[in-house]
BALOBA-1460 file (C-alpha; in Angstrom, 3 decimals):
// residues 220
<rec num="1" residu="m" x="-40.863" y="19.295" z="-52.163"/>
<rec num="2" residu="k" x="-44.083" y="19.560" z="-54.191"/>
<rec num="3" residu="r" x="-43.062" y="16.480" z="-56.189"/>
<rec num="4" residu="i" x="-42.017" y="14.501" z="-53.135"/>
<rec num="5" residu="i" x="-45.349" y="14.876" z="-51.325"/>
<rec num="6" residu="p" x="-47.438" y="13.171" z="-54.056"/>
<rec num="7" residu="l" x="-44.926" y="10.283" z="-54.118"/>
<rec num="8" residu="i" x="-45.252" y="9.847" z="-50.344"/>
<rec num="9" residu="v" x="-49.050" y="9.892" z="-50.584"/>
<rec num="10" residu="l" x="-48.939" y="7.333" z="-53.403"/>
<rec num="11" residu="a" x="-46.655" y="5.049" z="-51.379"/>
<rec num="12" residu="l" x="-48.980" y="5.266" z="-48.384"/>
<rec num="13" residu="c" x="-51.963" y="4.401" z="-50.568"/>
<rec num="14" residu="f" x="-50.213" y="1.305" z="-51.902"/>
<rec num="15" residu="s" x="-49.229" y="0.300" z="-48.364"/>
<rec num="16" residu="c" x="-52.805" y="0.637" z="-47.098"/>
<rec num="17" residu="q" x="-54.140" y="-1.242" z="-50.105"/>
<rec num="18" residu="n" x="-51.679" y="-4.108" z="-49.571"/>
<rec num="19" residu="s" x="-52.522" y="-4.241" z="-45.869"/>
<rec num="20" residu="a" x="-56.265" y="-4.401" z="-46.587"/>
<rec num="21" residu="q" x="-55.700" y="-7.113" z="-49.185"/>
<rec num="22" residu="s" x="-53.640" y="-9.156" z="-46.703"/>
<rec num="23" residu="k" x="-56.356" y="-8.879" z="-44.056"/>
<rec num="24" residu="k" x="-58.970" y="-9.989" z="-46.560"/>
<rec num="25" residu="s" x="-56.822" y="-12.940" z="-47.641"/>
<rec num="26" residu="q" x="-56.269" y="-13.939" z="-44.017"/>
<rec num="27" residu="e" x="-59.992" y="-13.855" z="-43.299"/>
<rec num="28" residu="l" x="-60.557" y="-16.222" z="-46.225"/>
<rec num="29" residu="v" x="-58.058" y="-18.622" z="-44.635"/>
<rec num="30" residu="k" x="-60.072" y="-18.638" z="-41.405"/>
<rec num="31" residu="q" x="-63.339" y="-19.239" z="-43.264"/>
<rec num="32" residu="a" x="-62.065" y="-21.991" z="-45.574"/>
<rec num="33" residu="k" x="-63.326" y="-25.548" z="-45.512"/>
<rec num="34" residu="p" x="-60.896" y="-27.740" z="-43.548"/>
<rec num="35" residu="i" x="-58.815" y="-30.295" z="-45.382"/>
<rec num="36" residu="q" x="-58.711" y="-33.807" z="-43.982"/>
<rec num="37" residu="v" x="-55.294" y="-35.468" z="-44.090"/>
<rec num="38" residu="p" x="-55.718" y="-39.227" z="-44.681"/>
<rec num="39" residu="l" x="-54.019" y="-41.884" z="-42.587"/>
<rec num="40" residu="k" x="-50.732" y="-43.119" z="-43.993"/>
<rec num="41" residu="n" x="-49.465" y="-46.513" z="-42.837"/>
<rec num="42" residu="g" x="-51.928" y="-46.270" z="-39.968"/>
<rec num="43" residu="k" x="-50.513" y="-42.945" z="-38.787"/>
<rec num="44" residu="a" x="-52.464" y="-39.693" z="-38.462"/>
<rec num="45" residu="r" x="-51.293" y="-36.082" z="-38.596"/>
<rec num="46" residu="a" x="-52.173" y="-33.068" z="-36.476"/>
<rec num="47" residu="y" x="-51.032" y="-29.447" z="-36.669"/>
<rec num="48" residu="f" x="-50.287" y="-26.899" z="-33.952"/>
<rec num="49" residu="a" x="-48.623" y="-23.494" z="-33.629"/>
<rec num="50" residu="s" x="-47.312" y="-22.482" z="-30.221"/>
<rec num="51" residu="g" x="-44.369" y="-20.132" z="-30.371"/>
<rec num="52" residu="c" x="-40.948" y="-21.262" z="-31.597"/>
<rec num="53" residu="f" x="-41.219" y="-24.559" z="-33.422"/>
<rec num="54" residu="w" x="-37.887" y="-25.722" z="-31.975"/>
<rec num="55" residu="c" x="-39.597" y="-25.894" z="-28.583"/>
<rec num="56" residu="v" x="-42.860" y="-27.450" z="-29.724"/>
<rec num="57" residu="e" x="-41.144" y="-30.123" z="-31.797"/>
<rec num="58" residu="a" x="-39.347" y="-31.542" z="-28.746"/>
<rec num="59" residu="i" x="-42.433" y="-31.344" z="-26.518"/>
<rec num="60" residu="y" x="-44.581" y="-33.482" z="-28.786"/>
<rec num="61" residu="e" x="-41.809" y="-35.992" z="-29.422"/>
<rec num="62" residu="s" x="-41.739" y="-36.663" z="-25.659"/>
<rec num="63" residu="v" x="-45.317" y="-38.009" z="-25.831"/>
<rec num="64" residu="k" x="-46.052" y="-41.710" z="-26.275"/>
<rec num="65" residu="g" x="-47.615" y="-42.504" z="-29.624"/>
<rec num="66" residu="v" x="-45.953" y="-39.584" z="-31.409"/>
<rec num="67" residu="d" x="-43.561" y="-40.867" z="-34.062"/>
<rec num="68" residu="e" x="-42.262" y="-37.568" z="-35.324"/>
<rec num="69" residu="s" x="-42.702" y="-33.822" z="-35.106"/>
<rec num="70" residu="i" x="-41.809" y="-31.709" z="-38.133"/>
<rec num="71" residu="s" x="-41.218" y="-27.953" z="-38.043"/>
<rec num="72" residu="g" x="-42.868" y="-25.745" z="-40.634"/>
<rec num="73" residu="y" x="-45.342" y="-22.980" z="-41.355"/>
<rec num="74" residu="s" x="-49.127" y="-22.859" z="-41.549"/>
<rec num="75" residu="g" x="-52.126" y="-20.600" z="-41.133"/>
<rec num="76" residu="g" x="-51.181" y="-17.928" z="-43.648"/>
<rec num="77" residu="h" x="-52.316" y="-16.678" z="-47.034"/>
<rec num="78" residu="t" x="-49.062" y="-16.886" z="-49.032"/>
<rec num="79" residu="k" x="-47.501" y="-19.849" z="-50.831"/>
<rec num="80" residu="n" x="-44.084" y="-21.352" z="-50.139"/>
<rec num="81" residu="p" x="-43.329" y="-19.356" z="-46.975"/>
<rec num="82" residu="t" x="-39.752" y="-19.233" z="-45.716"/>
<rec num="83" residu="y" x="-38.305" y="-18.485" z="-42.311"/>
<rec num="84" residu="d" x="-37.244" y="-14.989" z="-43.349"/>
<rec num="85" residu="a" x="-40.612" y="-14.246" z="-44.968"/>
<rec num="86" residu="s" x="-42.668" y="-15.510" z="-42.020"/>
<rec num="87" residu="n" x="-40.615" y="-13.382" z="-39.645"/>
<rec num="88" residu="t" x="-41.883" y="-10.253" z="-41.351"/>
<rec num="89" residu="g" x="-45.381" y="-11.060" z="-40.082"/>
<rec num="90" residu="k" x="-46.785" y="-10.297" z="-43.538"/>
<rec num="91" residu="t" x="-47.402" y="-13.865" z="-44.741"/>
<rec num="92" residu="g" x="-50.042" y="-14.691" z="-42.146"/>
<rec num="93" residu="h" x="-48.172" y="-17.906" z="-41.361"/>
<rec num="94" residu="a" x="-47.119" y="-19.012" z="-37.918"/>
<rec num="95" residu="e" x="-44.299" y="-21.333" z="-36.965"/>
<rec num="96" residu="a" x="-46.093" y="-24.661" z="-36.678"/>
<rec num="97" residu="v" x="-45.457" y="-28.367" z="-36.253"/>
<rec num="98" residu="e" x="-46.820" y="-31.400" z="-38.025"/>
<rec num="99" residu="i" x="-47.345" y="-34.225" z="-35.547"/>
<rec num="100" residu="i" x="-47.242" y="-37.754" z="-36.956"/>
<rec num="101" residu="y" x="-48.857" y="-40.064" z="-34.443"/>
<rec num="102" residu="d" x="-50.472" y="-43.449" z="-33.880"/>
<rec num="103" residu="p" x="-54.167" y="-42.835" z="-33.121"/>
<rec num="104" residu="n" x="-54.319" y="-46.250" z="-31.447"/>
<rec num="105" residu="v" x="-51.823" y="-45.050" z="-28.840"/>
<rec num="106" residu="v" x="-52.548" y="-41.353" z="-28.440"/>
<rec num="107" residu="s" x="-55.730" y="-39.490" z="-29.345"/>
<rec num="108" residu="f" x="-56.153" y="-36.089" z="-30.959"/>
<rec num="109" residu="e" x="-57.835" y="-35.023" z="-27.727"/>
<rec num="110" residu="t" x="-54.681" y="-35.841" z="-25.759"/>
<rec num="111" residu="l" x="-52.567" y="-33.937" z="-28.270"/>
<rec num="112" residu="v" x="-54.742" y="-30.880" z="-27.595"/>
<rec num="113" residu="d" x="-54.147" y="-31.396" z="-23.871"/>
<rec num="114" residu="v" x="-50.405" y="-31.451" z="-24.570"/>
<rec num="115" residu="y" x="-50.795" y="-28.205" z="-26.477"/>
<rec num="116" residu="f" x="-52.459" y="-26.303" z="-23.656"/>
<rec num="117" residu="a" x="-50.231" y="-27.846" z="-20.968"/>
<rec num="118" residu="s" x="-47.035" y="-26.734" z="-22.702"/>
<rec num="119" residu="q" x="-47.613" y="-23.016" z="-23.172"/>
<rec num="120" residu="n" x="-48.689" y="-19.747" z="-21.628"/>
<rec num="121" residu="v" x="-52.311" y="-19.964" z="-22.716"/>
<rec num="122" residu="t" x="-52.994" y="-16.252" z="-22.221"/>
<rec num="123" residu="q" x="-50.109" y="-14.781" z="-24.245"/>
<rec num="124" residu="i" x="-51.211" y="-13.214" z="-27.511"/>
<rec num="125" residu="n" x="-48.904" y="-13.273" z="-30.527"/>
<rec num="126" residu="g" x="-46.061" y="-15.151" z="-28.920"/>
<rec num="127" residu="q" x="-44.597" y="-17.357" z="-26.234"/>
<rec num="128" residu="g" x="-42.147" y="-15.896" z="-23.772"/>
<rec num="129" residu="n" x="-39.780" y="-13.475" z="-25.492"/>
<rec num="130" residu="d" x="-40.638" y="-14.823" z="-28.942"/>
<rec num="131" residu="r" x="-43.183" y="-12.245" z="-30.017"/>
<rec num="132" residu="g" x="-44.984" y="-11.474" z="-33.238"/>
<rec num="133" residu="s" x="-47.813" y="-12.939" z="-35.280"/>
<rec num="134" residu="q" x="-45.449" y="-15.631" z="-36.570"/>
<rec num="135" residu="y" x="-45.291" y="-16.969" z="-33.000"/>
<rec num="136" residu="r" x="-49.005" y="-16.830" z="-32.261"/>
<rec num="137" residu="s" x="-50.940" y="-19.815" z="-30.932"/>
<rec num="138" residu="i" x="-53.153" y="-21.707" z="-33.382"/>
<rec num="139" residu="i" x="-54.811" y="-25.121" z="-33.221"/>
<rec num="140" residu="f" x="-55.775" y="-26.522" z="-36.602"/>
<rec num="141" residu="y" x="-58.772" y="-28.800" z="-37.115"/>
<rec num="142" residu="q" x="-59.394" y="-31.130" z="-40.054"/>
<rec num="143" residu="n" x="-63.054" y="-31.916" z="-39.430"/>
<rec num="144" residu="d" x="-65.949" y="-30.816" z="-37.256"/>
<rec num="145" residu="e" x="-65.236" y="-33.472" z="-34.636"/>
<rec num="146" residu="q" x="-61.751" y="-32.074" z="-34.049"/>
<rec num="147" residu="k" x="-63.112" y="-28.540" z="-34.031"/>
<rec num="148" residu="q" x="-65.590" y="-29.401" z="-31.288"/>
<rec num="149" residu="v" x="-62.864" y="-31.083" z="-29.209"/>
<rec num="150" residu="i" x="-60.734" y="-27.936" z="-29.436"/>
<rec num="151" residu="l" x="-63.563" y="-25.512" z="-28.673"/>
<rec num="152" residu="k" x="-64.844" y="-27.514" z="-25.685"/>
<rec num="153" residu="k" x="-61.376" y="-27.741" z="-24.162"/>
<rec num="154" residu="k" x="-60.731" y="-24.065" z="-24.806"/>
<rec num="155" residu="v" x="-63.996" y="-23.047" z="-23.120"/>
<rec num="156" residu="a" x="-63.395" y="-25.391" z="-20.172"/>
<rec num="157" residu="l" x="-59.857" y="-24.085" z="-19.665"/>
<rec num="158" residu="a" x="-60.998" y="-20.469" z="-19.826"/>
<rec num="159" residu="k" x="-63.646" y="-21.181" z="-17.202"/>
<rec num="160" residu="a" x="-61.292" y="-23.110" z="-14.929"/>
<rec num="161" residu="m" x="-58.574" y="-20.440" z="-15.052"/>
<rec num="162" residu="d" x="-60.928" y="-17.458" z="-15.346"/>
<rec num="163" residu="v" x="-58.880" y="-16.055" z="-18.217"/>
<rec num="164" residu="e" x="-59.201" y="-15.519" z="-21.949"/>
<rec num="165" residu="i" x="-57.402" y="-18.206" z="-23.942"/>
<rec num="166" residu="a" x="-55.239" y="-16.734" z="-26.708"/>
<rec num="167" residu="a" x="-55.153" y="-19.751" z="-29.041"/>
<rec num="168" residu="e" x="-56.878" y="-19.248" z="-32.369"/>
<rec num="169" residu="v" x="-58.780" y="-22.084" z="-34.039"/>
<rec num="170" residu="y" x="-58.196" y="-22.490" z="-37.776"/>
<rec num="171" residu="p" x="-59.390" y="-24.938" z="-40.436"/>
<rec num="172" residu="f" x="-56.321" y="-26.810" z="-41.647"/>
<rec num="173" residu="q" x="-55.346" y="-25.980" z="-45.236"/>
<rec num="174" residu="k" x="-51.700" y="-26.762" z="-45.852"/>
<rec num="175" residu="f" x="-48.471" y="-27.318" z="-43.960"/>
<rec num="176" residu="w" x="-45.231" y="-26.042" z="-45.453"/>
<rec num="177" residu="v" x="-42.136" y="-27.885" z="-44.202"/>
<rec num="178" residu="a" x="-39.461" y="-25.542" z="-42.830"/>
<rec num="179" residu="e" x="-35.857" y="-25.426" z="-43.947"/>
<rec num="180" residu="d" x="-33.723" y="-28.482" z="-43.132"/>
<rec num="181" residu="y" x="-31.643" y="-26.677" z="-40.526"/>
<rec num="182" residu="h" x="-34.743" y="-26.168" z="-38.349"/>
<rec num="183" residu="q" x="-35.602" y="-29.871" z="-38.125"/>
<rec num="184" residu="n" x="-34.800" y="-31.696" z="-34.844"/>
<rec num="185" residu="y" x="-33.015" y="-28.545" z="-33.752"/>
<rec num="186" residu="e" x="-33.053" y="-29.297" z="-30.046"/>
<rec num="187" residu="k" x="-31.630" y="-32.791" z="-30.520"/>
<rec num="188" residu="r" x="-28.918" y="-31.625" z="-32.920"/>
<rec num="189" residu="h" x="-27.934" y="-28.478" z="-30.998"/>
<rec num="190" residu="p" x="-28.359" y="-29.319" z="-27.294"/>
<rec num="191" residu="n" x="-25.787" y="-26.715" z="-26.218"/>
<rec num="192" residu="h" x="-27.222" y="-23.812" z="-28.200"/>
<rec num="193" residu="p" x="-27.980" y="-20.940" z="-25.760"/>
<rec num="194" residu="y" x="-31.621" y="-20.745" z="-26.874"/>
<rec num="195" residu="i" x="-32.047" y="-24.498" z="-26.404"/>
<rec num="196" residu="q" x="-30.404" y="-24.392" z="-22.974"/>
<rec num="197" residu="n" x="-32.249" y="-21.322" z="-21.732"/>
<rec num="198" residu="v" x="-35.649" y="-21.582" z="-23.418"/>
<rec num="199" residu="s" x="-36.433" y="-24.890" z="-25.132"/>
<rec num="200" residu="i" x="-35.248" y="-27.355" z="-22.493"/>
<rec num="201" residu="p" x="-36.769" y="-25.436" z="-19.546"/>
<rec num="202" residu="r" x="-40.092" y="-25.242" z="-21.429"/>
<rec num="203" residu="l" x="-39.965" y="-28.978" z="-22.136"/>
<rec num="204" residu="n" x="-39.156" y="-29.793" z="-18.519"/>
<rec num="205" residu="r" x="-41.965" y="-27.566" z="-17.213"/>
<rec num="206" residu="f" x="-44.376" y="-29.445" z="-19.435"/>
<rec num="207" residu="k" x="-43.084" y="-32.862" z="-18.385"/>
<rec num="208" residu="s" x="-43.289" y="-31.948" z="-14.699"/>
<rec num="209" residu="k" x="-47.061" y="-31.458" z="-14.827"/>
<rec num="210" residu="f" x="-48.200" y="-33.898" z="-17.523"/>
<rec num="211" residu="p" x="-49.197" y="-37.492" z="-16.543"/>
<rec num="212" residu="k" x="-46.007" y="-39.579" z="-16.534"/>
<rec num="213" residu="e" x="-47.734" y="-42.586" z="-18.053"/>
<rec num="214" residu="l" x="-48.313" y="-40.588" z="-21.234"/>
<rec num="215" residu="l" x="-44.647" y="-39.635" z="-21.654"/>
<rec num="216" residu="k" x="-41.767" y="-41.533" z="-23.191"/>
<rec num="217" residu="e" x="-38.839" y="-42.370" z="-20.952"/>
<rec num="218" residu="v" x="-36.544" y="-40.078" z="-22.900"/>
<rec num="219" residu="s" x="-34.654" y="-37.024" z="-21.685"/>
<rec num="220" residu="f" x="-33.308" y="-34.202" z="-23.825"/>
């Protein structure tokens, strides 16, 4: 017993040290200088985290001007995150989407409106029954102009609803593309129970309250 106790104490010390190091690394992520992603073939990119990326991917692809939505991970302090690793909550990453869009058709400001209109804006660390830091809400900005758009809309929404908005605001650093089987999940697995019971209802709730002229005439 005397030998076991020091081992337990040592393990706890390492655990606390690792936790403190992770928190410090995560704070550095929040304080980093944002990285601007250049236009490619006239298309811009934006990054959002809002619960399960299967849901968010389909929501953004219903918006006019959005060419593609890619599922992945962002916002954390580790490199090359995977689905299994992000689910531990220890990487700092959240399930996120990369939105490839035509800025001549849809603005970043409208994409932020889509973000807030498609989620429970007060839920911390999750959406619905998907809970944990890997499902938290984050809006990523690439420059000060985008940051101000996000902050103004967040403040206005909080005032209008008289609630605290859960979404965090991060400088964009890097987007890690998720495993192939996560991509276009709702389109490829329309009869999956999660898609039927969570993703499609969330998409339809969003579409029911967003201006029709901004949506594609596509049903999932």
